[in-house]
C-alpha positions as a Python dict, from the first residue, in 0.01 Angstrom:
ca = {
    (1, 'M'): (0, 0, 0),
    (2, 'N'): (-58, -31, -374),
    (3, 'V'): (-61, 232, -644),
    (4, 'R'): (-439, 253, -663),
    (5, 'H'): (-452, 347, -287),
    (6, 'L'): (-182, 618, -324),
    (7, 'L'): (-361, 765, -621),
    (8, 'G'): (-698, 767, -428),
    (9, 'I'): (-541, 946, -132),
    (10, 'A'): (-389, 1213, -378),
    (11, 'A'): (-730, 1280, -541),
    (12, 'L'): (-908, 1305, -193),
    (13, 'T'): (-643, 1553, -75),
    (14, 'V'): (-698, 1772, -386),
    (15, 'L'): (-1082, 1759, -325),
    (16, 'V'): (-1056, 1865, 30),
    (17, 'A'): (-826, 2166, -55),
    (18, 'G'): (-1070, 2271, -330),
    (19, 'L'): (-1359, 2277, -80),
    (20, 'V'): (-1147, 2473, 166),
    (21, 'A'): (-1064, 2733, -89),
    (22, 'S'): (-1419, 2761, -210),
    (23, 'G'): (-1541, 2815, 153),
    (24, 'A'): (-1286, 3078, 198),
    (25, 'A'): (-1396, 3262, -106),
    (26, 'V'): (-1761, 3263, 3),
    (27, 'S'): (-1668, 3375, 344),
    (28, 'G'): (-1464, 3656, 183),
    (29, 'A'): (-1756, 3764, -50),
    (30, 'A'): (-2005, 3760, 248),
    (31, 'A'): (-1765, 3988, 447),
    (32, 'Q'): (-1808, 4251, 186),
    (33, 'D'): (-2190, 4264, 233),
    (34, 'G'): (-2264, 4503, 520),
    (35, 'P'): (-2589, 4518, 724),
    (36, 'P'): (-2893, 4662, 542),
    (37, 'Q'): (-2931, 5047, 568),
    (38, 'T'): (-3222, 5194, 763),
    (39, 'P'): (-3446, 5461, 578),
    (40, 'A'): (-3401, 5818, 689),
    (41, 'A'): (-3713, 5994, 836),
    (42, 'Y'): (-3808, 6369, 819),
    (43, 'Y'): (-4067, 6578, 971),
    (44, 'G'): (-4107, 6959, 1032),
    (45, 'E'): (-4316, 7268, 955),
    (46, 'V'): (-4405, 7445, 637),
    (47, 'T'): (-4432, 7837, 640),
    (48, 'A'): (-4483, 8108, 391),
    (49, 'D'): (-4376, 8466, 498),
    (50, 'G'): (-4373, 8329, 841),
    (51, 'E'): (-4723, 8192, 852),
    (52, 'P'): (-4788, 7822, 854),
    (53, 'I'): (-4946, 7647, 540),
    (54, 'D'): (-5233, 7416, 593),
    (55, 'G'): (-5319, 7125, 366),
    (56, 'V'): (-5032, 7129, 123),
    (57, 'T'): (-4839, 6822, 0),
    (58, 'V'): (-4469, 6786, 95),
    (59, 'E'): (-4257, 6561, -125),
    (60, 'A'): (-3924, 6403, -65),
    (61, 'V'): (-3728, 6380, -386),
    (62, 'V'): (-3400, 6211, -468),
    (63, 'D'): (-3239, 6250, -803),
    (64, 'G'): (-3573, 6377, -937),
    (65, 'E'): (-3765, 6083, -812),
    (66, 'V'): (-4042, 6128, -563),
    (67, 'R'): (-3969, 5894, -266),
    (68, 'D'): (-4255, 5975, -28),
    (69, 'A'): (-4518, 6250, 24),
    (70, 'I'): (-4716, 6372, 324),
    (71, 'E'): (-4981, 6672, 382),
    (72, 'T'): (-4943, 6942, 639),
    (73, 'D'): (-5192, 6982, 923),
    (74, 'A'): (-5369, 7294, 1041),
    (75, 'G'): (-5050, 7421, 1206),
    (76, 'G'): (-4845, 7373, 900),
    (77, 'R'): (-4674, 7059, 1038),
    (78, 'F'): (-4591, 6747, 851),
    (79, 'G'): (-4520, 6447, 1063),
    (80, 'G'): (-4365, 6442, 1408),
    (81, 'P'): (-4065, 6333, 1603),
    (82, 'G'): (-4238, 6046, 1799),
    (83, 'A'): (-4181, 5679, 1732),
    (84, 'F'): (-4549, 5650, 1620),
    (85, 'D'): (-4574, 5973, 1430),
    (86, 'E'): (-4611, 5977, 1054),
    (87, 'K'): (-4300, 6094, 865),
    (88, 'L'): (-4155, 6138, 531),
    (89, 'T'): (-3924, 5819, 481),
    (90, 'V'): (-3650, 5790, 222),
    (91, 'E'): (-3469, 5473, 136),
    (92, 'G'): (-3095, 5516, 74),
    (93, 'P'): (-2821, 5551, 15),
    (94, 'A'): (-2864, 5918, -123),
    (95, 'D'): (-2630, 6212, -136),
    (96, 'E'): (-2910, 6468, -68),
    (97, 'V'): (-3292, 6488, -26),
    (98, 'S'): (-3480, 6769, -181),
    (99, 'F'): (-3835, 6875, -52),
    (100, 'R'): (-4107, 7021, -266),
    (101, 'V'): (-4413, 7193, -135),
    (102, 'A'): (-4702, 7209, -371),
    (103, 'G'): (-4458, 7154, -655),
    (104, 'S'): (-4215, 7435, -553),
    (105, 'Q'): (-3865, 7365, -420),
    (106, 'A'): (-3859, 7449, -39),
    (107, 'G'): (-3539, 7306, 104),
    (108, 'T'): (-3282, 7026, 123),
    (109, 'A'): (-3131, 6798, 367),
    (110, 'G'): (-2857, 6537, 389),
    (111, 'W'): (-2940, 6156, 411),
    (112, 'E'): (-2808, 5936, 687),
    (113, 'S'): (-2919, 5576, 764),
    (114, 'G'): (-3165, 5570, 1055),
    (115, 'A'): (-3174, 5949, 1089),
    (116, 'N'): (-3484, 6113, 1237),
    (117, 'E'): (-3443, 6464, 1143),
    (118, 'R'): (-3650, 6781, 1167),
    (119, 'V'): (-3655, 6997, 848),
    (120, 'D'): (-3853, 7322, 849),
    (121, 'L'): (-3945, 7440, 502),
    (122, 'S'): (-4042, 7792, 381),
    (123, 'L'): (-4179, 7958, 75),
    (124, 'D'): (-4164, 8321, -21),
    (125, 'E'): (-4547, 8316, -66),
    (126, 'A'): (-4822, 8076, -13),
    (127, 'P'): (-4935, 7845, -295),
    (128, 'T'): (-5237, 7956, -487),
    (129, 'P'): (-5558, 7769, -385),
    (130, 'P'): (-5699, 7528, -651),
    (131, 'D'): (-5975, 7759, -729),
    (132, 'G'): (-5734, 8044, -823),
    (133, 'G'): (-5840, 8279, -533),
    (134, 'D'): (-5589, 8426, -298),
    (135, 'G'): (-5799, 8354, 5),
    (136, 'D'): (-5783, 8722, 118),
    (137, 'E'): (-6106, 8855, -35),
    (138, 'T'): (-6293, 9100, 199),
    (139, 'P'): (-6663, 9146, 165),
    (140, 'D'): (-6756, 9480, 21),
    (141, 'D'): (-6982, 9547, 320),
    (142, 'D'): (-6689, 9492, 564),
    (143, 'P'): (-6788, 9697, 873),
    (144, 'T'): (-6424, 9812, 914),
    (145, 'T'): (-6468, 10039, 606),
    (146, 'D'): (-6821, 10160, 708),
    (147, 'P'): (-6813, 10543, 739),
    (148, 'G'): (-7051, 10509, 1027),
    (149, 'D'): (-6772, 10399, 1255),
    (150, 'G'): (-6714, 10764, 1357),
    (151, 'T'): (-6358, 10771, 1224),
    (152, 'T'): (-6404, 10967, 904),
    (153, 'D'): (-6632, 11246, 1041),
    (154, 'S'): (-6482, 11448, 1326),
    (155, 'G'): (-6782, 11662, 1263),
    (156, 'D'): (-6937, 11913, 1499),
    (157, 'G'): (-7018, 11678, 1785),
    (158, 'A'): (-7364, 11593, 1674),
    (159, 'D'): (-7253, 11252, 1521),
    (160, 'G'): (-7092, 11160, 1853),
    (161, 'G'): (-7428, 11207, 2030),
    (162, 'D'): (-7433, 11003, 2331),
    (163, 'G'): (-7168, 10764, 2213),
    (164, 'T'): (-7412, 10482, 2121),
    (165, 'A'): (-7382, 10519, 1728),
    (166, 'P'): (-7296, 10170, 1613),
    (167, 'G'): (-6945, 10107, 1490),
    (168, 'G'): (-6762, 10380, 1690),
    (169, 'A'): (-6519, 10364, 1978),
    (170, 'P'): (-6675, 10497, 2294),
    (171, 'G'): (-6827, 10849, 2228),
    (172, 'G'): (-6800, 10816, 1854),
    (173, 'A'): (-6565, 11063, 1665),
    (174, 'G'): (-6775, 11341, 1826),
    (175, 'G'): (-6689, 11209, 2165),
    (176, 'A'): (-6332, 11344, 2149),
    (177, 'P'): (-6315, 11660, 2340),
    (178, 'G'): (-6395, 11971, 2133),
    (179, 'G'): (-6545, 11784, 1828),
    (180, 'D'): (-6430, 11978, 1516),
    (181, 'A'): (-6222, 12258, 1651),
    (182, 'G'): (-6483, 12320, 1912),
    (183, 'D'): (-6783, 12393, 1685),
    (184, 'D'): (-7018, 12240, 1928),
    (185, 'A'): (-7013, 12134, 2291),
    (186, 'P'): (-6725, 11907, 2352),
    (187, 'G'): (-6815, 11557, 2251),
    (188, 'G'): (-7186, 11570, 2314),
    (189, 'E'): (-7252, 11352, 2617),
    (190, 'G'): (-6956, 11139, 2533),
    (191, 'S'): (-6883, 10808, 2683),
    (192, 'G'): (-6829, 10930, 3039),
    (193, 'D'): (-6473, 10773, 3043),
    (194, 'D'): (-6197, 10953, 3229),
    (195, 'P'): (-5962, 11080, 2955),
    (196, 'T'): (-5668, 10923, 3164),
    (197, 'D'): (-5812, 10571, 3144),
    (198, 'P'): (-5623, 10337, 2911),
    (199, 'P'): (-5779, 10254, 2573),
    (200, 'A'): (-5959, 9938, 2510),
    (201, 'A'): (-5747, 9625, 2475),
    (202, 'E'): (-5856, 9567, 2113),
    (203, 'D'): (-5731, 9906, 2025),
    (204, 'V'): (-5387, 9838, 2160),
    (205, 'L'): (-5310, 9474, 2108),
    (206, 'D'): (-5213, 9329, 1774),
    (207, 'L'): (-5327, 8975, 1781),
    (208, 'P'): (-5317, 8708, 1502),
    (209, 'A'): (-5645, 8652, 1327),
    (210, 'G'): (-5855, 8390, 1499),
    (211, 'A'): (-5649, 8401, 1818),
    (212, 'S'): (-5838, 8267, 2124),
    (213, 'T'): (-5752, 8446, 2460),
    (214, 'T'): (-5843, 8390, 2815),
    (215, 'G'): (-5800, 8747, 2927),
    (216, 'A'): (-5669, 9092, 2821),
    (217, 'E'): (-5606, 9432, 2960),
    (218, 'T'): (-5423, 9759, 2917),
    (219, 'A'): (-5234, 10003, 3127),
    (220, 'T'): (-5072, 10337, 3068),
    (221, 'A'): (-4699, 10365, 3109),
    (222, 'A'): (-4589, 10639, 3360),
    (223, 'V'): (-4241, 10783, 3375),
    (224, 'D'): (-4062, 10820, 3705),
    (225, 'E'): (-3877, 11151, 3679),
    (226, 'A'): (-3639, 11050, 3957),
    (227, 'T'): (-3505, 10738, 3789),
    (228, 'G'): (-3590, 10801, 3416),
    (229, 'T'): (-3758, 10476, 3401),
    (230, 'S'): (-4123, 10379, 3329),
    (231, 'S'): (-4356, 10112, 3457),
    (232, 'V'): (-4703, 9962, 3413),
    (233, 'T'): (-4902, 9752, 3656),
    (234, 'F'): (-5185, 9524, 3563),
    (235, 'T'): (-5490, 9406, 3763),
    (236, 'G'): (-5449, 9025, 3730),
    (237, 'Q'): (-5654, 8944, 3418),
    (238, 'T'): (-5346, 8771, 3267),
    (239, 'S'): (-5032, 8609, 3427),
    (240, 'V'): (-4834, 8939, 3365),
    (241, 'E'): (-4819, 9148, 3688),
    (242, 'G'): (-4618, 9443, 3553),
    (243, 'I'): (-4328, 9570, 3320),
    (244, 'T'): (-4055, 9805, 3416),
    (245, 'F'): (-3876, 9976, 3119),
    (246, 'D'): (-3519, 10064, 3150),
    (247, 'G'): (-3586, 10409, 2995),
    (248, 'A'): (-3870, 10664, 2952),
    (249, 'V'): (-4172, 10511, 2771),
    (250, 'E'): (-4509, 10671, 2759),
    (251, 'G'): (-4842, 10535, 2615),
    (252, 'A'): (-5066, 10240, 2628),
    (253, 'V'): (-4928, 9890, 2694),
    (254, 'G'): (-5160, 9591, 2632),
    (255, 'V'): (-5128, 9220, 2740),
    (256, 'A'): (-5344, 8930, 2634),
    (257, 'E'): (-5318, 8565, 2739),
    (258, 'Y'): (-5362, 8299, 2471),
    (259, 'E'): (-5546, 7970, 2524),
    (260, 'S'): (-5257, 7807, 2331),
    (261, 'A'): (-4954, 7938, 2147),
    (262, 'P'): (-5024, 8101, 1806),
    (263, 'A'): (-4982, 7877, 1516),
    (264, 'A'): (-4709, 8110, 1362),
    (265, 'A'): (-4506, 8060, 1673),
    (266, 'G'): (-4571, 7697, 1743),
    (267, 'P'): (-4548, 7542, 2101),
    (268, 'P'): (-4279, 7693, 2328),
    (269, 'P'): (-3999, 7469, 2447),
    (270, 'G'): (-4057, 7223, 2731),
    (271, 'A'): (-4384, 7192, 2914),
    (272, 'S'): (-4584, 7513, 2853),
    (273, 'V'): (-4750, 7689, 3140),
    (274, 'S'): (-4880, 8022, 2988),
    (275, 'V'): (-4828, 8218, 2663),
    (276, 'V'): (-4903, 8588, 2639),
    (277, 'E'): (-4883, 8874, 2383),
    (278, 'I'): (-4748, 9220, 2502),
    (279, 'S'): (-4797, 9514, 2275),
    (280, 'V'): (-4610, 9847, 2356),
    (281, 'P'): (-4583, 10191, 2189),
    (282, 'E'): (-4399, 10163, 1861),
    (283, 'S'): (-4108, 10356, 2001),
    (284, 'A'): (-4069, 10087, 2278),
    (285, 'T'): (-4078, 9777, 2067),
    (286, 'D'): (-3706, 9709, 2109),
    (287, 'A'): (-3681, 9877, 2452),
    (288, 'P'): (-3510, 9665, 2722),
    (289, 'A'): (-3737, 9595, 3026),
    (290, 'T'): (-3806, 9353, 3295),
    (291, 'I'): (-4128, 9147, 3297),
    (292, 'R'): (-4282, 9024, 3620),
    (293, 'T'): (-4528, 8726, 3587),
    (294, 'R'): (-4738, 8548, 3838),
    (295, 'V'): (-4857, 8185, 3765),
    (296, 'S'): (-5088, 8005, 3982),
    (297, 'A'): (-4951, 7697, 4175),
    (298, 'D'): (-5237, 7485, 4011),
    (299, 'R'): (-5112, 7569, 3658),
    (300, 'V'): (-4758, 7491, 3755),
    (301, 'G'): (-4866, 7171, 3925),
    (302, 'A'): (-5058, 7056, 3610),
    (303, 'T'): (-4728, 7038, 3414),
    (304, 'G'): (-4550, 6849, 3704),
    (305, 'A'): (-4276, 7111, 3688),
    (306, 'D'): (-4044, 7209, 3960),
    (307, 'P'): (-4071, 7593, 4006),
    (308, 'E'): (-3689, 7618, 3975),
    (309, 'D'): (-3722, 7490, 3620),
    (310, 'L'): (-3962, 7755, 3504),
    (311, 'R'): (-3832, 7983, 3235),
    (312, 'L'): (-3967, 8284, 3031),
    (313, 'S'): (-3897, 8270, 2653),
    (314, 'R'): (-3964, 8521, 2386),
    (315, 'F'): (-4068, 8436, 2021),
    (316, 'V'): (-3850, 8647, 1779),
    (317, 'D'): (-3719, 8590, 1434),
    (318, 'G'): (-3905, 8277, 1394),
    (319, 'E'): (-3791, 8084, 1723),
    (320, 'W'): (-3835, 8082, 2089),
    (321, 'R'): (-3537, 8220, 2271),
    (322, 'G'): (-3491, 8165, 2645),
    (323, 'L'): (-3460, 8472, 2876),
    (324, 'E'): (-3253, 8516, 3191),
    (325, 'T'): (-3526, 8422, 3455),
    (326, 'T'): (-3534, 8464, 3830),
    (327, 'L'): (-3771, 8289, 4073),
    (328, 'V'): (-3870, 8577, 4285),
    (329, 'D'): (-4141, 8412, 4503),
    (330, 'E'): (-4297, 8070, 4558),
    (331, 'S'): (-4594, 8011, 4777),
    (332, 'G'): (-4880, 7773, 4804),
    (333, 'D'): (-5088, 7996, 4570),
    (334, 'A'): (-4845, 8117, 4304),
    (335, 'V'): (-4497, 8126, 4152),
    (336, 'V'): (-4362, 8475, 4073),
    (337, 'L'): (-4098, 8511, 3813),
    (338, 'E'): (-3896, 8795, 3659),
    (339, 'A'): (-3701, 8807, 3334),
    (340, 'E'): (-3512, 9062, 3139),
    (341, 'T'): (-3614, 9113, 2781),
    (342, 'P'): (-3457, 9316, 2495),
    (343, 'G'): (-3788, 9379, 2327),
    (344, 'F'): (-4156, 9280, 2296),
    (345, 'S'): (-4360, 9028, 2112),
    (346, 'S'): (-4498, 8695, 2235),
    (347, 'F'): (-4374, 8536, 2563),
    (348, 'A'): (-4409, 8205, 2732),
    (349, 'V'): (-4362, 8055, 3067),
    (350, 'S'): (-4250, 7684, 3033),
    (351, 'A'): (-4067, 7423, 3226),
    (352, 'V'): (-3730, 7337, 3078),
    (353, 'S'): (-3446, 7133, 3198),
    (354, 'E'): (-3107, 6985, 3055),
    (355, 'P'): (-3165, 6662, 2863),
    (356, 'D'): (-2992, 6340, 2970),
    (357, 'A'): (-2758, 6195, 2705),
    (358, 'A'): (-2716, 5818, 2692),
    (359, 'I'): (-2510, 5593, 2453),
    (360, 'T'): (-2603, 5225, 2387),
    (361, 'V'): (-2312, 5008, 2271),
    (362, 'P'): (-2474, 4670, 2176),
    (363, 'V'): (-2159, 4449, 2213),
    (364, 'E'): (-1876, 4449, 2479),
    (365, 'T'): (-1592, 4392, 2235),
    (366, 'L'): (-1555, 4422, 1856),
    (367, 'D'): (-1336, 4244, 1618),
    (368, 'P'): (-1117, 4451, 1397),
    (369, 'G'): (-1312, 4572, 1094),
    (370, 'E'): (-1642, 4474, 1246),
    (371, 'T'): (-1928, 4729, 1210),
    (372, 'V'): (-2161, 4805, 1502),
    (373, 'T'): (-2444, 5049, 1542),
    (374, 'L'): (-2429, 5300, 1836),
    (375, 'S'): (-2758, 5443, 1953),
    (376, 'G'): (-2849, 5750, 2136),
    (377, 'L'): (-3233, 5673, 2149),
    (378, 'R'): (-3202, 5623, 2523),
    (379, 'S'): (-3126, 5991, 2566),
    (380, 'S'): (-3421, 6169, 2727),
    (381, 'D'): (-3561, 6506, 2836),
    (382, 'E'): (-3795, 6564, 3136),
    (383, 'Y'): (-4016, 6819, 2997),
    (384, 'G'): (-3958, 6852, 2622),
    (385, 'E'): (-3782, 6647, 2345),
    (386, 'V'): (-3427, 6584, 2214),
    (387, 'V'): (-3409, 6741, 1877),
    (388, 'A'): (-3038, 6698, 1786),
    (389, 'Y'): (-2777, 6422, 1822),
    (390, 'D'): (-2406, 6496, 1747),
    (391, 'W'): (-2144, 6220, 1767),
    (392, 'S'): (-1768, 6234, 1787),
    (393, 'V'): (-1621, 5889, 1708),
    (394, 'D'): (-1235, 5877, 1735),
    (395, 'G'): (-1217, 6226, 1610),
    (396, 'D'): (-1486, 6187, 1326),
    (397, 'A'): (-1814, 6374, 1341),
    (398, 'A'): (-2160, 6232, 1277),
    (399, 'T'): (-2521, 6325, 1338),
    (400, 'G'): (-2847, 6127, 1396),
    (401, 'S'): (-3006, 5923, 1678),
    (402, 'T'): (-2773, 5634, 1569),
    (403, 'T'): (-2441, 5590, 1389),
    (404, 'D'): (-2251, 5295, 1254),
    (405, 'V'): (-1882, 5255, 1345),
    (406, 'S'): (-1585, 5023, 1284),
    (407, 'F'): (-1222, 5025, 1380),
    (408, 'A'): (-941, 4861, 1189),
    (409, 'S'): (-692, 4809, 1469),
    (410, 'P'): (-730, 4669, 1821),
    (411, 'G'): (-748, 4908, 2120),
    (412, 'E'): (-994, 5129, 2301),
    (413, 'Y'): (-1177, 5408, 2129),
    (414, 'E'): (-1370, 5699, 2292),
    (415, 'V'): (-1718, 5794, 2160),
    (416, 'T'): (-1891, 6115, 2254),
    (417, 'L'): (-2262, 6204, 2208),
    (418, 'T'): (-2386, 6558, 2266),
    (419, 'V'): (-2782, 6593, 2264),
    (420, 'T'): (-2975, 6901, 2234),
    (421, 'N'): (-3340, 6953, 2342),
    (422, 'D'): (-3602, 7194, 2209),
    (423, 'A'): (-3499, 7451, 2473),
    (424, 'G'): (-3146, 7469, 2336),
    (425, 'E'): (-3010, 7289, 2642),
    (426, 'R'): (-2735, 7042, 2592),
    (427, 'D'): (-2587, 6728, 2764),
    (428, 'T'): (-2284, 6512, 2667),
    (429, 'A'): (-2217, 6147, 2741),
    (430, 'T'): (-1903, 5944, 2662),
    (431, 'A'): (-1848, 5566, 2608),
    (432, 'T'): (-1548, 5339, 2524),
    (433, 'V'): (-1568, 5093, 2257),
    (434, 'A'): (-1314, 4808, 2282),
    (435, 'V'): (-1165, 4622, 1975),
    (436, 'A'): (-1012, 4290, 2050),
    (437, 'A'): (-665, 4188, 1940),
    (438, 'D'): (-658, 3945, 1654),
    (439, 'D'): (-364, 3693, 1668),
    (440, 'A'): (-434, 3564, 1316),
    (441, 'P'): (-364, 3797, 1022),
    (442, 'V'): (-664, 3975, 890),
    (443, 'E'): (-765, 3817, 561),
    (444, 'E'): (-822, 4026, 257),
    (445, 'P'): (-1153, 3955, 82),
    (446, 'G'): (-1104, 3798, -261),
    (447, 'L'): (-1124, 3468, -461),
    (448, 'L'): (-871, 3306, -234),
    (449, 'S'): (-742, 3404, 99),
    (450, 'A'): (-388, 3344, 225),
    (451, 'R'): (-518, 3053, 440),
    (452, 'A'): (-689, 2895, 129),
    (453, 'L'): (-377, 2939, -75),
    (454, 'G'): (-165, 2757, 185),
    (455, 'A'): (-409, 2475, 192),
    (456, 'L'): (-405, 2439, -175),
    (457, 'A'): (-10, 2447, -181),
    (458, 'V'): (-19, 2148, 74),
    (459, 'A'): (-256, 1960, -151),
    (460, 'V'): (-41, 2005, -452),
    (461, 'A'): (272, 1887, -270),
    (462, 'A'): (97, 1591, -155),
    (463, 'A'): (-12, 1505, -505),
    (464, 'L'): (335, 1540, -638),
    (465, 'V'): (470, 1303, -371),
    (466, 'A'): (217, 1045, -469),
    (467, 'V'): (306, 1076, -833),
    (468, 'L'): (680, 1017, -753),
    (469, 'V'): (586, 711, -545),
    (470, 'V'): (382, 564, -818),
    (471, 'R'): (676, 607, -1067),
    (472, 'R'): (906, 443, -825),
    (473, 'Y'): (695, 133, -807),
    (474, 'D'): (639, 120, -1184),
    (475, 'R'): (1026, 79, -1207),
}
């Protein structure tokens, strides 16, 4: 072998070592680039003083920059939780997302890649309409202020007449027995109603403006002197059969059944069967009682619900709260339920159940340091929806329907997911993530890895040997 051949071999060795080193450097740089982050999505409801705000713009802002905007619907909602619902989407990463409603700050939320989060926003007062009005003007001829309604003139009984004067309650003001201290015959002809009859439903029930009902009635609470409790029984115009108060309550009790839940309350959790409003004397607003409801089998069947899954909920302090409910009777015609309540407002019968938590791990085994996305999107709920995902990964907490994880060392790691549905029910699932043992040392990213440096050292040594051989032949 001549000198020229030896020099060629040395040069080729150095070239190969350089290519190995540069390839290792490119691999190290690529390892630093993680998978692209998924935008976070937000939806929810906008209210002012507890009432939904229709047709206002909600903006998602990061560091003073508007990232997305959406308008509320008639129920004050913006977007929705479903996969095909419109939402506010925010590219990341971001430390925090601020939300503005009609230009006013209304709330904040954290940012997490792939999150699908409900964020309810509230303002102290509704934004002023573009025309500057407050939307509450009442016509000057509002009949509720017309003196002819019989409420401003107790009079002498003449005004009450036969109780047909427009605008008045039955019998007019003069229809009340005795008129004005008995100046005339009591109440004229009056309305003919028995003074023990309950008042009209509209005089007892306090319903939201524009509420649509399918039935309403009233009853008068009677005290049982032997037990000290009170009760009312209704005639079946609504799903409420009766109410038993734990203590003495006297006065009119009204119940009305809505066609759908009031906008201020929003839909009850799970699959809704019926929603009612119950009004009681002011002294009994926070009185504990037992409510008995009767729901037709057809209405239950329309939801596909198992009667055992039916539950009464009460709307209070801005949310639906489940009540301890007992299935009293189940027949071919109806389902009868009883529930204890600490007070009165709106009530709903709906089907609820525990959700089913599920974890998806996309690979069987990870390499040390490899990142993988765990998903809880296969979690489900029979009647309602999953509204919260809470993860525990090797002792670390995370939220969102998906979460990214990685582990530096080989072994098996336990992952826990707890999901919560719209009824507040929870379920937990666990999974094990396996991380494979790596016989080769883990390379640190950088210009040259340990393997690349070794290859370069071998090439240099080979070059030095070649030089020494050349010098020997020259001698």
